N, C-alpha and C positions, 0 to 999 in steps of 0.2 A: 431437374438436376439430380445427379446420382447421390446416393446416401453418403453422408460425411459426418465427421465428429465435430465440425466447426460450428460454433454458435457464440453469440454475445453473452457474456456473463456479467459479473459485478464491475469489471473494468476492462472493456475491450473484447475483441474477438479472440477466442481460444479454441484449441483442439490439437489433435495429433499432428506433429510436424510433417509427417508424410502426406497428410491431407491438405496442408497449407502450402507446401513448396510447389513451385511451378505455376500452373494456370490459376489455381485458387487465389494465391496471393495477388496475381496480376488482375484477376477479375474483381476482387474486392477493392483493390486500389483504384481501378477504373470507376467502379461504382461510387467510391468515396469522392472522386473528383467530379463526377456528374452531380452528386448531391451538393458538393461545395459550390459549384457554379450556380446552383439554384438558391442557396442560402447565404453565400458570401461572395457576391459578384465583384466586389471591389478588392478581393484578395490580390496579393502579389502573384507574379508568374512563377514562383518557386514553391516547391514542396520539400520540406526538410525531413531527413531520414536519420534514425539512430538505431542501435541494436545492442543486445546483450551478448554474452560470450557463448551462448548455446551453439552446438555444432551446426545447426540448421539456419542460424540467424543470418549469416553472411549471404547465403544463396537466396534467402527470402528477401533480404534487402535489395539484392540485385533484381529480383522479380518486380518488386515495387518500383524501383527506379525505371525499369523498362516500360512499365505501364504508365508512369508519369510522363515519360518522354513521348510515348505514343499518343498521349492525350494532349500534347502540345504545350506542356509545362516543363520547367527545369528541375530535375532532381538534384538536391543538394545533400550530401552526406556529412553528418557530424560524427560518424563512426561510433565507437563504443563509448557512449556518454550516458550519465544518469537521465532517466526520463524527464525529471523536472528541468534539467539543463537544456534538453532538446526543446521542450515546450516553451521555456523562457526565451530562447533564441529565436524560434519561429515567430512567437508573439511579437517580439521587438521588431522583427523584419516585416511584419504584416502578412506572414505566410502560414500555410497549413503545415501539419507534421504527421509523420507516422513513425511510431516506435515499434521495432520488431523485438518482442519479448514475451516470454511466458511467465515472467516475474519469478515466483517462488515454486511453481509447479514442476513436476518431473521433467527431466531433460529430453524425453522423447516427445514432449509437447511444446508448442510455441503459440505465438499470438501476435496480433496487431493492435496497438493503441492509436486511435485517431484523434487528431487535434484540429479544430477550426482555428482561424487566426485569432479568435477571441478566447480560445482555451479548449479544454477537454470536451468531447462531444456529449450530448445528452441522450436519454433514451429515445426521444423523438428523432434525433439524428441517426441513431442506430436503425430505426425503422426506415428512415429515408435511404440509408445505404442499402439495406436489404431490398427495398423497392426498386433501386436502380441496378441491382445485380442481374446479370443474365449469363447464359451458357456460352456465348460467342467467345472463341479464343482470342487472346491478346498475343500477337506475334510481332517480331521485329528483332533487330540486332541489339546486343548489349548496349545499354545507355552510357553515354559519357556523363560522369557525375562530378559536380563541383564539390570540393572539399572545404568545409568550414568547421572542422572539429575543434581546432584551437580557439576560434572565435567563440564557439558555443561554451566551451569550458571556461574561457576567460570571463565571459559575461556572467556566468553562473557564480564563479568565485567572487566577482565584484559585488554581487548582490549582498554578500555577507560582510563586506569590508567594514561597514559602519554599524553592524549589529551589536557588537560588544566594544568596550573600550580597549585600547591597545594594552596588551599584556594581561587581559582579564583572566586568562587561564594559566598564568605563570605559577609554577609550583606543583602543577598536576602532572602525574605520570600516566599517560593514556595508551592502552593497547588498542591497535586497530586490527580487528579480525578481517583479513583481506579476502580470504577464500576466492570466489570467482565473481564478486560483485563489480560492476563497472565503476562504482564509487570508491574503490579501494585506495587509489592514490589521492584522490581529492580529499577524502576524510582526513588523512594525515596532514596534507598540505594546509588545509583551512584551519583545522583545530590547532595544529602546530603553529600556525601563523599568529594565533592569539597567545602564544607563550608556553603551551603545554609541551612536555617532553613526549615524543611519539615512539612507541615500541611496535614495529610491524609484526604481525602474527599470522600463521596459517595460510600463507599465500598458496593457491593451488592452480594447476593448469587444467585445461578442458573446461568443464562446467559441472558444478555441484549445486543442486537446488537447496536454498536455505529459506525455510519458513520462519520468519521472525516472531510468529505467534506460538510456534510449537517448541516450547522450551525444552521438552523432553527428548527431542530428536537427537540421535547419536552424533550427528555432525556438530552439535553444540556442546557435547560432553567435555571437551578439553578446556573450555573457557574458564571454569572456576579454578582449575589447577594453574592456568596461566596467571590469574590474578595473584595467587600466592607466590608462584615461582618468580615472577618479575616485580613483585611489590607494587602492583598497579592500583590507582585510584578508581579506574573504570576501564571497561573494554567497550568500544563502539564498533558497529558494523551496519550493514544494510542488506537488503535482498538483492537478487540478481540484477535488477534494473535500477537500483538505487533510489527507490521512492518509499520504502518502508524501513524505519530505523530499528536497530537492535542496540540495547544498552545493558551491560552488567555492571553493578556497583562494586565498590571496593570490598564488600563482604562476600562476594561471589554469588549474589542473587540477581536475577534478571529484573529489570524495571519494565513494567507492563507498558504497552504502547499507548493505552488511553491515559496513563499517568504522564507520559512524555508529551502527548498532545495537550493535556491540561496545563502542564508547566509552561509550554510554549505560549498558550493563550494568556496565561497570567503574566508572563514576562513581557508580552507584547501589548498588554493593557486592553485586551479585547473586552467589549461590553456584552457581546453575544457569542455563545458557543453553539456550533452545529455538530452533532455527532450521532452515529447510529445507535440502535437499541442494544448492540453488543458491547458498547462501552459501559464502564462501571456505573451502576445505578446510584452510587453515592455522589456523583458529580453534581447533582442538583443541590447538595448540601454544602458545597464549597462556596465560601463568601467571595464577593468581589465582582460577580457577573450579574447583569440585569436579567438574563434569561438563558435557558438551555433548550435548544430545539432538537428533538430526536427524529431520526429518519430510518428508513430501511437500510440494509447493508449494501454498500457499493458507492464508489465515488460519484457517479452521476446524480444520485439522490442527495448526497451531501452538497454538491455544487449547486443543484437546483434550489435547495433550501437556503443556502448562503446568498444566492442572488436575490431572494425575496426578503432577506433579513435586514437589509439596509447597511449602514456604515458601522465600522468597528467590529467586524465579525471575523472569527477564526474558526475553521472547521478541522476536525480530525477524526480518524477512524480508530477502531480498537487495535489495529496494527501499528498505530503511531504516525502513519502518513498524515501530514499536516498541510492544510490549505489556508491561503491568505486572501481575505476579501478586501474591499475598499475601506479606506479610513483607518488603516492600521499603521502605527508608527513604531520605530525603533530608535530610542535615544533622541526623540524629538524630530526625527526625519521620517517622512512617509516611506513605507515599504510597499513597492508596487504590488498590486494583486497578482497572485499566481494560482489560478483555479485548477491545480492538479496536486497530487500527493508529493510531499517533499520529505526526505529522510534527514537531511543535514540540519535543517532549521530547528526541529525539536531537540536534537542532540546538543546543539550549541546552547539553546535556551536552558536546558536542564543543567548542563555543566556550569553555566554562568550563574544560575540561581543558587546552586550549592556554594560556589565560591563567594558570591556577594553576601550570602547569609552566614558565612563562616561555619557551615555545617557540611556533613557528608551527604551523598546522594541517598544513602539508606535512611538517614535521619530525616531528610527532606520528604521522602516518600511516606515515612511513618507519621509525619505530621499532617497528612491529608485525611479527611474523614471519609475514607472509602472502604468498601467491602473488600475482603480478600477474594481475588478473582483469578481463575486459571482457565486455560483452554487447551484442547488437543483435538485430534480428528481420527476417524477411521478412514484409511486409504483404500482405494480400489473398490469402492461401493458404487455400483451403477446408480445414476441419478434417479431412475424410476423406482429403485428400491428405497432410496432415501425419502422420496416424495410420498411413497405409499406409507412408510412408517410415520411420517409427519402428519399425514392426513388422518391416520387412526388416532394418533396422540392428540390432535387438536379437535377432531370432529366426532369420533366414535364414543358414545356415552359409556363411561365406566372403564375405558381402556387406560387412561392416565392413572386413575385410582388403583387399578390392578398392577400396573407397571411400578408405581412408586410405593405400593404396599404400606409398610409401617411408617415410612417417611411422611405420608399424608400429602394431600393436595389442597392448598388453601385458595389458589386462584391460578388462572392461565391467561396468557396473552398470545394472540396470533397476529403478529405484525410482519415478521420475517422469520419463518420457521415457527417454532413453538417454545414459549417460555413457561415454565411451571415453577410455582413457588410452593415449597414444602410447608408442613405444619409449623415448623420452627422458624420460618421466614427466609430460609436459604433458597437459592434459585438455580435451576438447571435449564439451559437453553440449547435446543437441538435445531440445526439448520443445515440444509444441503448447500455445499459450496457452489458458487456460480462459475467457478473457473476450472474445476477438476472433479473427477469422480470420488468425492470425499463427503462424509457426513461429519460435520463439526459439532463439538460439544463445548459449551461455555458454562462455567459455574461461578456462583458467588456465595460466600458464607461469612459469618461474623468472625470465625477463627481460621487461621491458615491451615491447621491440621484437618479441620472439617472440610475445607475446600478441596484438599488433596484427596481425601476419602470420597468426597462427592464426585469428583472428576473420574476417579477409577470406577466408581459405581455406575456413573452415566455412560462411560465408554463400554463397560461390560454389558449393561442392559441394551444399549443400542446395537452392539454386535450380535447379541442373541436375537434381537428383533429383526435385523436385516439378514441374518444367516451367514455372518462372516466368521 
């Protein structure tokens, strides 16, 4: 096969849109269907499709539909819907699904997220798809596509109908940062349906990538001003495909994703938490859970650990995307498992907890025994440069000690990237993004000011090391 930017990362196939459009999307779809027939022979005859608002997504969805039809199955389009809405609808119908999205990465990139009838694919499934991939072209006329967008959105909305009591959010004034997320209308409809007053904000045309973990990004700069201007209790949003939440409290501060996931787990009465190593190290100190299971970064690892954890398990990533396993209830009613990231669930749970406790989101967060954690990334860093830096940091004797200098090095961990604890107990975690050419930096410190200084220091040191 010819060289390409396409590869499987932390959540699906990703690469440059120009490399995915056309035959590549068709061939990967055909390979997925071949793998499906081997591992899910009882699946329905339909494959469900969704897409974000990227300029390339519509044509890639058409390529996927063509390959589905040429493989003898029926392509069903749900249109521009959140990824969890697509996954839920396909799962309920006993079908597979493909979401065309690059999530939060730049607009010139795109990707495919694959779903078995049972949920998001595993790393073993990724290997099976690659093994079924070949160079033979997929040709044929444009496929006739069944439209079930309204059904998918309705099913997803219904999932939350009994999550909170009627009027549970009455009295709240909530801004919805709409930008170009496919969840922009649903967020207002569902949160407003529980009584909150909704203020639409920042609706954009085209596509703008929003990384819900990169709070310092210029695209998020207006949010704190909107809180003050409109007298808001919070601003909610999501990334491009609606599976990573964003929440700013009434004091103009962002609520971290791992805090949102933690609040969701607590609201749902989870007994077990599954979360990656990038989530706050203080989670183990939070009372009310039987155990906390740590994984590598990426939804397949979280889902795999959840499957082995038994009943009453909720998973979440540092970005706040929250997964529901078996045996989870909401107000005494079973919440069906959904083994894929969801942005709306943790937002609703956080707002509801603040209201039920008679406190603000900011006070709710301050009451948790967590470290002050921040994250950002260096963009346009080739993956090979990131990996070379991480290899030196984790394996070359003396390199970490030289890099950290007077901060000191008390210990290191090499699970996913490299975590380094300083002499004072603060932590810096470097890892290469699995979805984009980025080197990510996560920090934790006992004090917020120290966390900000440590993040600036980490990004500067990493930039020097990789030559950006």
